[in-house]
N, C-alpha and C positions, 0 to 999 in steps of 0.2 A: 768571313772572319773566323778566327780561331776562338777557342774557348774563353780567352781572357776579356776580349772587348765585346762580347755578346750582350745584348740588352735583355732584360727579364721579360718584356712584353712579347717577344718573338716566339716563345715556346708555350704549349699547353692552351687550355681553355680558361676563360675568365669565369669568375664566380657567377655572374649573371647568365652566361651561356649554360653553365651547368644547371642552374635553377630552372631555366626555360626547358631544358631537356627533361629534367625530373618532373616538371609540371605536366608536360605532354605525356610522359610515360604513366603518370598517375591517372590522368584523364582517360587514356586508352585502356588501362587495366580496370578502371571503374566501369567503363562501358562494357568490357568483356564479361565482368562478373554479373552485371545487370542482365545481359543477354543470356548468359548461361543459367542464371536462376530462373528466368522466365521459361526457358526451354525445359528445365527440370520440372517446373510446375505443370507445364503442358503435358509432359510425358506421364506424370502421375495422374493427371485428370483423364488422359486417354486410357491408362491402365484401369482406373476406377470404373470408367464407363463400360469397358470390356468385361471386367469382373462382375459388375452388377447385371449386365446382360446375360452372362453365363449362369449366374446364380438364379436369376429370375426364370430363365428357361428351364433349369433343373427343377425348380419348384413347380412350374407348370407341367413338366413331364411327369413328375412324381404324382401330381394330382390326377393327371389323365390316366395313369396306370392304376392308382389305388383308390380313386374317388374321394380322397382326403389329402390334406396338406401334411407335410412332415412336422413332427413336434420339435425336433432339434435338427440342426444343420448336419450333424453326423449321420442322420438317417439318409441323407443324399449320397454320402460317401459309401455307406454300407449297402445301399441299393444300387451302386455303380452308376449313379447319375453324375457324379463328380469323382475325379481321382483323389482330390483332397480339397479341403476348405481353402480358398485363396486368401492370401494376406491382403488386408486393406492397405493399398499403397500409400495412403496419407497418414496412417497410424502405425504402419509396419507391424501389425498384429492381426491374427485371425480370430482373436477373441473380442474385438471391439465392434463387430458388426451389430447394427441396431435392427432387431427383428420386429416385424409387425405381425402380430398374431390375429387370428380370426376372432371376431366377436360372435360368430355363429356358434351356439351351444353344440351343434352337431359336429363341428370341427374340433372341439375340445382343445383350443389353444394352438392349432396348427399354424405354421409360419406361412403367411400369404404374401409377404413382401419383405424386402431387406434394403437397408440404407447404410451408408458409411458412418462410422462412429466418430469421424473427425468433427471437431468444433470449429475448424477453420472456415473462412468465407471464400467464395469464388471472386473473380475479378469484378463481377457485377453485383456483389454484395449478398448473394444467396449463400445459404449454408450448404456444405457438401452433404449433410444429412438429409437434405430435401430432394436429392437426386433419386 
């Protein structure tokens, strides 16, 4: 048929078809966002574990060399145990690390351990500050 006698129902999509397509697209994009947020969280947790391992090793190495723990984190950089203080991947700051100081008077407040300064919780409900 030529243009004059053509029916309207022959061309294009119906409103219901468009709604179904949009609903499927919204569902798929929601799943993609959920998966990507989970992967971002996992990568930050991995980075935090690695940073804590490196910082704790540097504290132990400092103690092995000097017989005492450092009083501030910059002592680890100045002593070439670290190139720089790592950034806490959960807080995006190198100033939020929670320092655990020695209760031994002979250590005079030396840093014996370190934790994340994040107040967020892990998937199992523990605080990142407990790692």
